[in-house]
MDAnalysis code that builds the backbone (N, CA, C; Angstrom):
import MDAnalysis as mda
import numpy as np

u = mda.Universe.empty(336, n_residues=112, atom_resindex=np.repeat(np.arange(112), 3), trajectory=True)
u.add_TopologyAttr("name", ["N", "CA", "C"] * 112)
u.add_TopologyAttr("resid", np.arange(1, 113))
u.add_TopologyAttr("resname", ["UNK", "UNK", "UNK", "UNK", "UNK", "UNK", "UNK", "UNK", "UNK", "UNK", "UNK", "UNK", "UNK", "UNK", "UNK", "UNK", "UNK", "UNK", "UNK", "UNK", "UNK", "UNK", "UNK", "UNK", "UNK", "UNK", "UNK", "UNK", "UNK", "UNK", "UNK", "UNK", "UNK", "UNK", "UNK", "UNK", "UNK", "UNK", "UNK", "UNK", "UNK", "UNK", "UNK", "UNK", "UNK", "UNK", "UNK", "UNK", "UNK", "UNK", "UNK", "UNK", "UNK", "UNK", "UNK", "UNK", "UNK", "UNK", "UNK", "UNK", "UNK", "UNK", "UNK", "UNK", "UNK", "UNK", "UNK", "UNK", "UNK", "UNK", "UNK", "UNK", "UNK", "UNK", "UNK", "UNK", "UNK", "UNK", "UNK", "UNK", "UNK", "UNK", "UNK", "UNK", "UNK", "UNK", "UNK", "UNK", "UNK", "UNK", "UNK", "UNK", "UNK", "UNK", "UNK", "UNK", "UNK", "UNK", "UNK", "UNK", "UNK", "UNK", "UNK", "UNK", "UNK", "UNK", "UNK", "UNK", "UNK", "UNK", "UNK", "UNK"])
u.atoms.positions = np.array([
    [-50.850, 70.123, 19.246],
    [-50.768, 68.471, 19.308],
    [-51.336, 67.811, 20.599],
    [-51.876, 66.869, 20.094],
    [-52.614, 65.759, 21.045],
    [-51.695, 64.737, 21.959],
    [-51.218, 64.746, 22.873],
    [-50.424, 63.914, 23.592],
    [-50.797, 63.445, 24.650],
    [-50.518, 61.975, 24.968],
    [-50.689, 61.113, 25.936],
    [-49.246, 60.451, 26.616],
    [-49.861, 60.516, 28.327],
    [-48.965, 60.333, 28.917],
    [-49.413, 59.231, 30.250],
    [-48.879, 57.887, 29.880],
    [-49.830, 56.855, 30.416],
    [-49.084, 56.561, 31.845],
    [-49.244, 56.592, 32.806],
    [-48.589, 56.611, 34.117],
    [-48.816, 55.100, 34.337],
    [-47.781, 53.960, 34.738],
    [-48.064, 52.549, 34.531],
    [-47.877, 52.404, 35.486],
    [-48.472, 51.869, 36.881],
    [-48.004, 51.820, 37.935],
    [-48.911, 50.420, 38.629],
    [-49.465, 49.942, 37.964],
    [-50.420, 48.635, 38.149],
    [-49.305, 47.415, 38.186],
    [-49.514, 46.300, 38.710],
    [-49.206, 45.045, 38.700],
    [-49.586, 43.888, 38.334],
    [-51.286, 44.348, 37.744],
    [-52.297, 43.573, 38.468],
    [-52.105, 42.910, 36.295],
    [-52.159, 41.965, 36.049],
    [-52.212, 41.071, 34.657],
    [-53.055, 41.603, 33.692],
    [-54.401, 41.638, 34.262],
    [-55.593, 41.950, 33.683],
    [-55.113, 43.304, 33.129],
    [-54.483, 44.159, 33.910],
    [-54.541, 45.766, 33.418],
    [-53.765, 46.125, 32.498],
    [-52.366, 45.210, 32.597],
    [-51.189, 45.526, 31.289],
    [-52.158, 44.544, 30.906],
    [-52.288, 43.660, 30.169],
    [-52.671, 42.484, 29.126],
    [-53.497, 43.445, 28.420],
    [-54.848, 43.587, 29.329],
    [-56.500, 44.461, 28.355],
    [-56.420, 45.798, 28.364],
    [-55.498, 46.341, 29.249],
    [-55.723, 47.292, 28.776],
    [-54.190, 48.380, 28.302],
    [-53.187, 48.401, 29.699],
    [-52.065, 49.027, 29.493],
    [-51.797, 49.134, 28.161],
    [-50.639, 47.876, 27.919],
    [-50.048, 47.297, 26.682],
    [-51.203, 47.923, 25.210],
    [-52.276, 47.321, 25.064],
    [-53.110, 47.190, 23.664],
    [-52.976, 48.785, 23.548],
    [-54.106, 49.214, 24.827],
    [-54.139, 51.117, 24.593],
    [-53.074, 51.735, 24.149],
    [-51.838, 51.806, 24.393],
    [-49.984, 52.129, 24.306],
    [-49.809, 52.115, 23.111],
    [-49.920, 50.537, 22.592],
    [-49.597, 50.238, 21.056],
    [-50.971, 50.715, 20.576],
    [-51.718, 50.636, 20.620],
    [-53.098, 51.283, 19.512],
    [-52.955, 52.972, 19.442],
    [-52.828, 53.665, 20.301],
    [-53.059, 54.836, 20.939],
    [-51.450, 54.905, 19.806],
    [-50.862, 54.948, 19.120],
    [-49.324, 54.983, 18.564],
    [-50.038, 54.191, 17.130],
    [-50.734, 53.043, 16.851],
    [-50.672, 53.005, 15.560],
    [-52.061, 53.082, 14.582],
    [-52.930, 53.391, 15.506],
    [-54.147, 53.803, 15.059],
    [-53.771, 55.973, 15.294],
    [-53.236, 56.224, 15.741],
    [-52.667, 57.661, 15.671],
    [-54.000, 58.179, 16.288],
    [-54.337, 57.855, 17.436],
    [-54.952, 57.815, 18.104],
    [-54.709, 60.060, 18.859],
    [-53.432, 59.571, 19.158],
    [-52.788, 61.127, 19.194],
    [-51.582, 61.079, 18.722],
    [-50.806, 62.071, 18.541],
    [-50.005, 62.647, 18.214],
    [-48.288, 62.026, 18.507],
    [-48.194, 62.260, 20.249],
    [-47.214, 61.565, 21.137],
    [-47.667, 60.578, 21.792],
    [-47.147, 60.230, 22.171],
    [-47.658, 58.730, 23.073],
    [-46.573, 58.311, 23.791],
    [-46.393, 58.767, 25.297],
    [-45.616, 58.052, 25.898],
    [-45.748, 57.827, 27.507],
    [-44.664, 56.918, 27.863],
    [-45.401, 55.415, 29.221],
    [-44.559, 55.508, 30.228],
    [-44.914, 56.116, 31.403],
    [-44.058, 55.960, 32.548],
    [-44.282, 55.182, 33.504],
    [-43.429, 53.888, 33.572],
    [-43.255, 52.960, 34.224],
    [-42.809, 53.123, 35.725],
    [-43.642, 53.101, 37.024],
    [-43.866, 53.742, 38.275],
    [-44.226, 52.749, 39.168],
    [-43.685, 52.947, 40.270],
    [-43.825, 52.170, 41.651],
    [-43.521, 50.992, 40.992],
    [-44.938, 50.022, 41.492],
    [-45.272, 48.704, 41.437],
    [-44.740, 48.247, 40.465],
    [-45.562, 48.411, 39.169],
    [-44.913, 47.820, 37.948],
    [-43.370, 48.134, 38.015],
    [-42.662, 48.371, 38.430],
    [-41.140, 48.640, 38.085],
    [-40.919, 46.331, 38.726],
    [-41.106, 46.409, 39.982],
    [-40.875, 45.325, 39.809],
    [-41.661, 44.449, 39.366],
    [-42.712, 44.493, 39.005],
    [-43.566, 43.079, 38.315],
    [-42.495, 43.297, 36.943],
    [-41.834, 44.059, 36.014],
    [-41.388, 44.079, 34.874],
    [-40.112, 43.399, 35.399],
    [-39.660, 43.368, 36.565],
    [-38.596, 42.550, 37.102],
    [-38.601, 41.119, 37.001],
    [-39.604, 40.604, 37.754],
    [-39.730, 39.700, 38.149],
    [-40.679, 38.972, 37.320],
    [-41.659, 39.606, 36.361],
    [-42.388, 38.652, 35.459],
    [-41.689, 38.404, 34.120],
    [-41.863, 37.609, 33.197],
    [-41.243, 37.769, 31.586],
    [-42.242, 38.248, 30.919],
    [-43.705, 37.478, 31.286],
    [-44.699, 38.720, 30.265],
    [-44.777, 40.345, 30.397],
    [-44.359, 40.304, 31.699],
    [-44.332, 42.295, 31.809],
    [-43.558, 42.681, 31.136],
    [-41.898, 42.217, 30.638],
    [-41.013, 42.437, 29.972],
    [-41.365, 42.220, 28.852],
    [-41.936, 41.116, 28.444],
    [-42.491, 41.286, 26.683],
    [-43.346, 42.283, 26.456],
    [-44.266, 42.504, 27.457],
    [-45.050, 43.718, 27.280],
    [-44.432, 45.175, 27.158],
    [-43.250, 45.590, 28.017],
    [-42.498, 46.245, 27.826],
    [-41.770, 46.788, 26.451],
    [-41.402, 45.321, 25.578],
    [-40.757, 45.296, 24.818],
    [-40.967, 45.409, 23.259],
    [-42.427, 44.960, 23.855],
    [-44.037, 45.469, 22.245],
    [-44.104, 47.032, 22.442],
    [-44.509, 47.459, 23.565],
    [-44.642, 48.952, 23.705],
    [-43.710, 49.844, 23.276],
    [-42.542, 49.396, 23.341],
    [-40.739, 50.259, 23.125],
    [-40.896, 50.473, 21.821],
    [-40.965, 48.843, 20.922],
    [-40.932, 48.422, 19.654],
    [-42.125, 49.268, 18.816],
    [-43.720, 49.737, 19.361],
    [-44.429, 49.874, 18.180],
    [-44.721, 51.683, 18.255],
    [-43.137, 51.777, 19.644],
    [-42.791, 53.459, 19.058],
    [-43.410, 54.458, 20.087],
    [-44.045, 53.718, 21.235],
    [-44.326, 54.354, 22.545],
    [-42.598, 54.620, 23.321],
    [-42.554, 56.130, 23.589],
    [-41.753, 56.383, 24.518],
    [-41.929, 56.213, 25.797],
    [-40.871, 55.613, 26.376],
    [-40.838, 54.595, 27.914],
    [-39.957, 55.680, 28.226],
    [-40.610, 55.990, 29.617],
    [-39.614, 56.558, 30.728],
    [-39.966, 55.439, 31.445],
    [-39.111, 55.289, 33.325],
    [-39.357, 54.760, 34.334],
    [-38.650, 56.170, 35.277],
    [-39.495, 55.586, 36.607],
    [-38.798, 56.743, 37.733],
    [-37.398, 55.967, 37.886],
    [-36.385, 56.561, 37.970],
    [-34.965, 55.972, 38.428],
    [-34.732, 55.516, 39.846],
    [-35.776, 56.164, 41.206],
    [-35.651, 56.130, 42.473],
    [-36.259, 54.942, 42.098],
    [-37.696, 54.484, 41.791],
    [-38.631, 53.240, 42.060],
    [-37.346, 52.150, 41.657],
    [-36.976, 52.559, 40.189],
    [-36.127, 51.570, 39.651],
    [-35.259, 50.850, 40.524],
    [-33.565, 51.843, 40.870],
    [-33.291, 51.584, 41.614],
    [-33.687, 51.044, 42.927],
    [-34.441, 51.346, 43.513],
    [-35.509, 50.867, 45.096],
    [-35.239, 49.140, 44.351],
    [-35.572, 48.911, 43.603],
    [-35.971, 46.849, 43.361],
    [-34.972, 46.650, 42.509],
    [-33.518, 47.166, 41.824],
    [-32.941, 46.763, 41.457],
    [-33.180, 46.427, 39.541],
    [-33.519, 47.429, 39.120],
    [-34.815, 47.288, 37.779],
    [-34.076, 48.335, 36.883],
    [-32.724, 49.336, 37.205],
    [-32.556, 50.399, 36.730],
    [-31.732, 49.444, 35.256],
    [-31.143, 49.127, 35.382],
    [-30.313, 48.376, 34.436],
    [-31.284, 47.373, 33.374],
    [-31.943, 46.536, 33.848],
    [-33.448, 46.051, 32.821],
    [-33.828, 46.793, 31.880],
    [-34.138, 47.665, 32.579],
    [-35.041, 48.900, 32.102],
    [-34.615, 49.130, 30.952],
    [-33.015, 49.872, 31.183],
    [-32.810, 50.329, 29.867],
    [-32.675, 49.112, 29.233],
    [-31.950, 47.772, 29.474],
    [-31.825, 47.092, 28.029],
    [-33.279, 46.911, 27.445],
    [-34.386, 47.339, 27.514],
    [-35.713, 46.792, 27.179],
    [-35.792, 48.007, 26.584],
    [-35.239, 49.223, 26.541],
    [-35.482, 50.604, 25.351],
    [-35.755, 51.501, 26.557],
    [-35.958, 51.638, 28.088],
    [-36.565, 52.250, 28.612],
    [-35.354, 53.757, 29.118],
    [-35.577, 54.764, 29.066],
    [-35.327, 55.554, 29.607],
    [-35.160, 55.991, 30.988],
    [-34.296, 55.366, 32.002],
    [-34.293, 55.575, 33.127],
    [-34.226, 56.863, 33.770],
    [-34.842, 57.899, 34.839],
    [-35.111, 59.310, 34.995],
    [-35.551, 59.518, 36.321],
    [-35.011, 60.268, 37.083],
    [-36.201, 60.672, 38.467],
    [-37.113, 61.148, 37.376],
    [-38.450, 61.220, 37.859],
    [-39.191, 61.676, 37.121],
    [-40.288, 62.721, 37.903],
    [-40.245, 63.250, 39.195],
    [-40.732, 64.169, 39.585],
    [-41.359, 65.469, 38.966],
    [-40.307, 66.018, 38.427],
    [-40.637, 67.378, 37.751],
    [-41.019, 67.063, 36.479],
    [-40.781, 65.613, 35.845],
    [-41.055, 65.319, 34.291],
    [-42.603, 65.361, 34.363],
    [-43.058, 64.541, 35.543],
    [-44.375, 64.260, 35.928],
    [-45.336, 65.403, 36.129],
    [-44.994, 66.085, 36.685],
    [-45.353, 66.982, 36.890],
    [-45.938, 68.483, 36.240],
    [-44.670, 68.433, 35.076],
    [-44.576, 69.036, 34.008],
    [-45.996, 68.748, 33.008],
    [-45.810, 67.478, 32.943],
    [-46.459, 67.029, 31.860],
    [-48.154, 66.961, 32.579],
    [-48.655, 66.979, 33.827],
    [-49.615, 67.252, 34.552],
    [-49.737, 68.207, 34.590],
    [-49.433, 69.658, 34.332],
    [-49.708, 71.148, 34.103],
    [-49.577, 71.477, 33.232],
    [-49.267, 70.407, 31.635],
    [-48.891, 70.955, 30.177],
    [-50.604, 70.717, 29.509],
    [-51.393, 72.007, 28.973],
    [-52.361, 71.078, 28.431],
    [-52.808, 70.577, 27.254],
    [-51.282, 70.213, 26.604],
    [-51.253, 69.056, 25.802],
    [-51.044, 67.819, 25.655],
    [-51.238, 68.270, 26.713],
    [-51.328, 65.700, 26.960],
    [-52.262, 65.911, 27.903],
    [-52.931, 64.690, 27.905],
    [-53.649, 63.787, 28.540],
    [-53.043, 62.992, 29.508],
    [-53.120, 63.072, 30.790],
    [-52.147, 61.649, 31.888],
    [-53.530, 61.097, 32.064],
    [-53.061, 59.929, 31.969],
    [-53.972, 58.506, 32.506],
    [-53.109, 57.676, 33.750],
    [-53.810, 57.062, 34.825],
    [-52.473, 56.633, 35.364],
    [-53.583, 55.173, 35.703],
    [-52.692, 53.965, 35.538],
    [-53.149, 52.924, 35.780],
    [-52.185, 51.837, 36.629],
])
């Protein structure tokens, strides 16, 4: 099985609009990978909290069938946990989760 994890840490609109969102969505729609996950981490958490475009992109990603996670530590620090959950994101502590994916040969992990 070929799996993809996108670690989304960028708050840059160009990255969000022109790479993260279309690549995540098309990876599912075009079946480039058997399973696609996204991890919202770091500065992207604050961006989603404060920017309607970023919120819309999260909804688009989730609605496309991408499994979405967010770092609970990051989200709690900026007060975004509740919003992320409302957007369909699973908010959990992600240290072990990310470490396991990095070690798993079935996963391709990219960070933006």
